[in-house]
N, C-alpha and C positions, 0 to 999 in steps of 0.2 A: 579654828574660832572655838570660843565656848558659846553653848547654846544654853540659855536657861532652861530649867526642867519645869515644865507645868503637868502636875499630874491631876489635875480637876477635868471635868469633860469641858475641853475649850473648844466649843462649835465653829469660832471665829477662825480658828486654824483651817478649819475644812469647808469654810462658806464657799469656795469655788466650787467643789464636789458638789455639795448639799444642794445648792442653787440649780445646777447642770439636773440630778437626778431628780429635785422635786419639781423640776419642769416636765421633764420626761412623765410623772405620774399626771400632772395636770393636763398634759395633753391626752392621755386616754381618758381623761374625766370632761373635758373638752367635745371629744369625739361622740359623747352620748347624745350631744345637741344637735350634732350635724349629719347631713344626708351622707350617702358614699362617694356621691361627684363634686361634696364640699370638702372632702378630707384634705384637699391638698392646701388649703388653706390654713391648716395646722402648722404649717413652714413658718408662719409668722410668730405664733408664741415659742416657736422653736429658736428661731433666729434672736428673739428677745431672752431666751433663757440663755443663751451663748453669750450675749452683749454682757447680761446680767453677772454671770458668772467671770468673764472679763474683769468687768468693774470691782468686783471682789478682789480676785487676784491682783489689780493693780493696787488697792488699798494697802494690801499686804506686804508691796514690794519694799523690801529693806529689811523687812522684819526676820528673825532667826529664833525660832523657836519650836518647842515639840508638846505635844498634846498625848492623852492617852496613853498615860507610862511609856512614854518613846515609841508610839508604835506609828506613829504621823508625824513627820517633821516639814515645816514651812521655812523655805530659804530660797536665795534668787535663783537657785538650780531647779528647783521643782514649779516655781513660778515663772523660769521661761520656759519649760516646756510645756506647763499649761497654756500660756499664749500660743505657741504653736499646736498644741492639740485645739485648741477653740478655733483657729484658722483653718483648720483641716476639716472640724466640724462646719464650718459655717460654708466653706465653698462645696463640700459634700451635700450639705442641705438645697443648695442653687443648682447643684448638678442634678440633681433627685428630681427635680420639677420635669425633668423631659421623660420621666418613667409616667407609661400609659395609665395605671393605677397604683394609686398610694392609700396607704391606710395609716393610722394613728400608730399603728404598730412600728409602722417603719421608722417614723420621727421619734416615739419614746426611745427605740432600741438604738438610735443613733446618737440619743446626748446618754443613754447607758452605758452604750459602749466608751463614750469621751469618759463618763466619770470614772472607767476602770481604768482609762488609762491616764489619768492625773491620780489615783491611788498609787499608781505606779511607779510615777516620777517622785510623789511624797513617802513611800512607803520606807521606814526605817525598822520594820519587824517584818521578820519571814513570814508571818500570819497576815499582816497587810497586804505584802505583795502577793499572796495567794488569793487573797480577797481580790486585787485586783487583777488578777490573769484569769479568775472565775468570772466576774463580772463581765470582763471586756470579750470572754472566749463565747458564754453563752448568747449574749448579744451577737456577736457576729455570728454564729453558728445559723441563728433565727435568720437575720439579714440577708443571709446567703439564700435560703431556702424561700424567703417572702417574695418569690416571685410567680403569680400565676400564671399556669399555660406555659411554663416553664419547665420543661424535664431536666435539661442540663443544670439548672439550677438547684434541684432538690438532688439530685446526683453528687453534685459540686458539695453540697451542705454535708451530705451523711459521710462523703471521704473524708471533710473538714474535721467533722464531730469523732469520727471513730480514732481518726491520728492525732487529733487533739487530746482526746482523753488518754491516749498513751501518752502523749509527753506530759500531759497533767498529773499523770501517775508517776511519771520519774521526775518531776518538780517536787511532788508531794514527799516521796521518798527520801529524795534529797535534804530535805528539810527535816526531816525526821533524824537522820544521820546525821546534821548539823546538832541538832537539840540534843541528841544523845551524846554526842561528842564533847560539849560545851557546857549544857546546862542551862543555854540560853536561847531566846529566839530573835532580841532586837538586836539590832547589827552592835552597838555600843556594848552590849552585853556579852557579845563572842567576842569582839575583839579585846573586852577585858579578861576576857577566859583564855584566851592564846596568851597576852602578855602576863598574865598570872600565873602561868605554868599549869591550868587545867590539864593539858593534854597529857601528864604526865600518867596519869590513868592507865593502866593494859589497854592496849588498841585503838586509844582514844583517836591514835593519830591517823590510824587506818581507816576509823568511821568518817572522821574529816575529810579526809581525801576522796573516799566514796561518795559522801553527802556532798561537795564541790562538784563532783563529776557528773552525779546525777543532775544536780541545779543547773550546771551547763548545757545538759541536753535539754531540760524543761524549756529555759528561754532561749535556746538555739533552735528549735521548733520555731517559735515565733519571729525570732530573726531571720527565719530560713535559711541557716548557714548549713552548708554540706556536711555530712551526708544526712541532715533534718529536713531537707528542702522538697522532697518527694511530692509534698501536696500541693505546692504552691501553682504549678503551671494548669493545672485540672480546675483546683478551684477558683483561681483568677480569671480562666475562660469561662467557667459556667456560671458563676455570680454576675448579678447584674453591674453594670459597669461602673456607676455610682459608687457601689459598695466595696467592688476591687480598687478603686482609686483609694477610698478610705483605708483600707486594709493594708495596702501596699505603700503607704506612709505612715498612717498613725499608730498601725501595730508594731511597726519596726521601731518609729521612736521612742514609743512605750517600753517597749522590750530593752532596748539599748539604755534608756535612761534607768531603769531596773538593774540590770547587770551593772551598769556603771557604780551606780551608789553600792549595790551589794558586795562587788569584788574590792573595793576600796574599804569597807567598812568590815569585810570578813578575814581577809589576810592579805599580807604585805605582798606587793606586785612579784616578787620570786616565784610564788606558790601558784600564780597563774598565767604568766605571761608566757609561756611553753607551751601550754594547751591552746591558748587565743592564737598564739603564732601559726600553729599547726590548722587550725579551723580556718583562718583569715587566707593562708595558701592555698588551702581546698576549693574554698568559697570562691575565689578570685580565679583559679584557672579552670576549675570544672563549670562554672559557671559561664566564663565568656567563652569557653568553647561550646557550650550547650546552646547558647543563643545563636550561633550562626545558622543554625538548621531550622528557624523558626521563619515560618511566613504568615503566620497569623499574630495581628498585631497586638494582643492581649497577651499570648504567651510569649511573644518576645520581649515585653515589657514585664511578665513576671519572671523570667530568666535577667533580666537586665537589674530588678529591685535583689535578685542574689547576690549578682558581682558588687552590686550598691552596699549591701551589707558587709561584704567582705572589706571595702574601703573604710567602714567604720569599724571594722576590727583593728584594721592597719592603724587606724588613729589610737584607738584604746591601748592596744599595745605599745605605742609610742608616745605615749602620754600626750595626746594631742588633742585635749579636750575642746579647745576653742575652735580648732581645724573641723573636728566633729560634730560640733553643734552648728557650724556656719553650713558644712556641707548638707545637714540635715534642713537647713531652712532653704537652701538652693534647691536639693530634691524635693522637697514639698512642691515647689513652685513647677519646676519642669515636668515633676510626674503627672500631677493632678492636673495641669494644663493640658499632656499629652492623652490622658484618658479623657479629659473632657470634648477633646478634640474626635475621638474615636466614638465618644457617646453621642456628640452632633451628628454624626454622620451615617450610626446605625440603624437598621430596623428594629422594630421591637421583639422580633421572632430570631434576630441573628444579631446579637453585638460583637465587633471586634471581627469585620471580615478578614479575608485573607489579604496579603499584600498586592495582585495584580487589582483589586477592585479599587484601589487609591490611584493608582495610573492617572497622571494628568490633570489630579485636584487641582494644582496650581493655576490650572486655567479655567476649570468650571468655578471653582470658590477661590478666586486669587489669595484673598485676607485670608481663609482658615487654611488654606494650602501651604503660604507663606509662614505662617503662624506654627503650623505642626511640622514644617521643616527645621524654623529655628530651635523648637523645642527638642527634637531629635539632634539638632548639632550641639546643644548643651548636652544632654546625655553622651553625647560622642565626645564630650571635652574640647570643643573647639571655641576658644578665644573670639570674643570677650565674653562669653556666656558665665551665668555663676556655676556650671558644671566644669568647667576650665580651673577656675579660681579655687574652687573647692578642693579639687584635687590635686591643684599645687599645692596647697595649703598642707595637703594630708603627707604629700610627698617631702617636703621641707621638712615634716615634723618627724617623719621615718628616719630620713639622714642624719637630722640633728640627733637624735636618740640611738645612732651606731644600729641601726637597722637597716642599712643600705640593702641588704639583701630582699627587704620586703618593699623597697623603693622599685627596686626593679622588678619585681613579680608586678607589683601595681602598674608600673608602667607597660609591661608585656601585657596584663589582661586588658589595658584599656586599648592599646593598639590590637589586639585581636577583637575585640565586641566593636570596634570601631567601624568594621567594613559592616556588622549587622544596622546598627544605626545610619550608616550612608545609604545604604539600599534601599531603606525607606525613604530619605531625602530625594536620592535619585530618581525612585517611581512616582512620587508626588511630581516631578517636574517633566517627566517623560510622556509627551504625547501619545494616548490611548487608540489602538486600532477601535476597540468599541467603547461603548460608553460605558462609566465605572458605577460609581455608587451614586444614584438618584436619589439624594435625600430629601425628604418633605423640608420645609421652611426652616432653618435654624432654629433650635429651642435658646430662648434667651438667656435661661440659667448657663447652658453649657457654654453659649459665645463669650458671657461675663466671666466665668473659670478661665477660660482660653485666654481673654485679655489678661486678666490678673495673672495669670502663670506666665504669659510673653513680659509683662511689664517687672513681675519679680525676677525673672531670670534675668533680664536687663539690668535690674537694681543689684543685684549679688554680684554681678560679671564686672559692671562699671565702676559702681559704687559701694566697694565692697566695707568700706570704714561705717558706713550705714549699722551695718551689722554687726562689725567687729566689736565694737566698743561696747555695747549693751551685752554682748554674748562674752565679751573678756570678762566684765565684772561679774557676769552670772558664775562662769566657771571658778572665777578666782575665788568667789566667795561661798565653793562647794564645802560642804559639809555632811559629816554623817549624822549622829544622835549622841551626843556624850550625855545620856540620863543616867545618873548612878543607878 
C-alpha cells in the first residue's frame, strides 16, 4: 500500500501518544494539591487519559500516513497494537489499587511506559524505535523499584537496569551498523538502499549482517528470548505484582510489534528466518524445561512468558501475522487474569507465594479458585480456551508454510509445560491439611481484572471470529513507511 508522505509536524498522527504522555504530566501536577493518602485517587485522571488516547486512536482508524519525515507511521497495524496496550494499561491501573502505598509517580510512569510501547508499534525509523525503547525501559526500571519497604523490588530493579543497559547498548550499536551500511535510518530508506545496490560498497554487507544481529539481541532481551532471558525470573518475582503483569504482556507485545515492522522493512525474509528459527527452537525447549522446576507462581509465570515468546517467533517465521496477533490478545487476558489472582491473594510483604500455599483454594475461595484454574488451563492450551485456539492457529500457520518441524517442536514444548500448569490446577482443588493463604478481603480492582481475564479467555476461545475479523484487517493493511 502506498502511504502519502507528510513532512510537516503533523501532531494528529501521534495524538494517542501525546494524550497518554501529557496526562502523565498532569497527574504529577495534580499530586501537588493532594495529601499522600489521597494519591490513589489519581487513578481517575489516569484512566481518563487511557480513554482519551483510545478515542484519538479510534479517530485515526482507517488512515495510513507518516509524519516527521517518515519517523512515525499510523496505520491499522500500529493502531491495533495501541488498543492492546491501552487495555493492558487500564487493567494494570485497576490492579494497582491493591498496593498499600501509591504515589503519583506510579501512575505517571505507567502512562509514560505505555507511550513508549505505542511509539515502538508506530516507529518507522530506527531512531524513533530507540526512543520508544528508552522511554519504556526507564519507566519500567523505576516502576519495579517503586515499592517502599520491599528490598526484593530494589534488587530486581538494579538487575533489570544493569542487564537492560547492556541490551540497549547492543541495540544502539546495531542501529549504528545499519546506518553505516545503508546510509539511512528510516525503514523505507534502508529498504531503498538495499534494492538500489548501495551494499556494493566494501564491507557494507558484513556491516549489515552485524547490525541485524546486534539489533536482534537488543529486541530479544525485551522479548525474553533464549539466551537473553536470564533477567526474567528474578525481576518478575521481585517486582510488585501489578508491574510484573504489565511487563509480562505489554513489553512483549511492544517488542514484537517493533521486531515485526523492522524486519519486514529492513531485509527480505530469507535473511532473518534462519536466525529467528534458531531462537524460536531454543526459547521453546529451554523455557518449557525450566518451567517444570518452578514452585513459586510468579517465577512459573515468568518462564511461561519465555515459552510464549517462542510461540510468537514460530508465528513470525511462518508468516502467521493473524495467529500471532490473535494469540497476543488471548495471552493478554489469561496472563493478566492469572497475575491478578496472585495479587488478590498475596500479602503486602510477600507477593506470589509458593505452590503449597494455594492448596485447597477452590474450597476456601470457590470463585477465585475456579477462575485461576480456568486461566491456567488456558495457558496449558486446554480447549475451548483462547490459549488453545491461539496455539492451534499458530500450529496451522507453521504447517502451511512448510515449517512442520517447528510445529512438532511447538507441540512438544506445549506438552512439556502442560505438567507445570496442571500441577497448579491440581493444587487448587487438593484439600489442604493446613490452612493455606488466608487473604484479607479481596481487592475490588484485582477481582475485576480476574473477571475480565476469564471473560476474555472465554471469548477468544469460543468466539474467535470476534477477534479474527478486526485482526485480519489490521495485518492485511500492514505497511512500512514508503517515504521518498
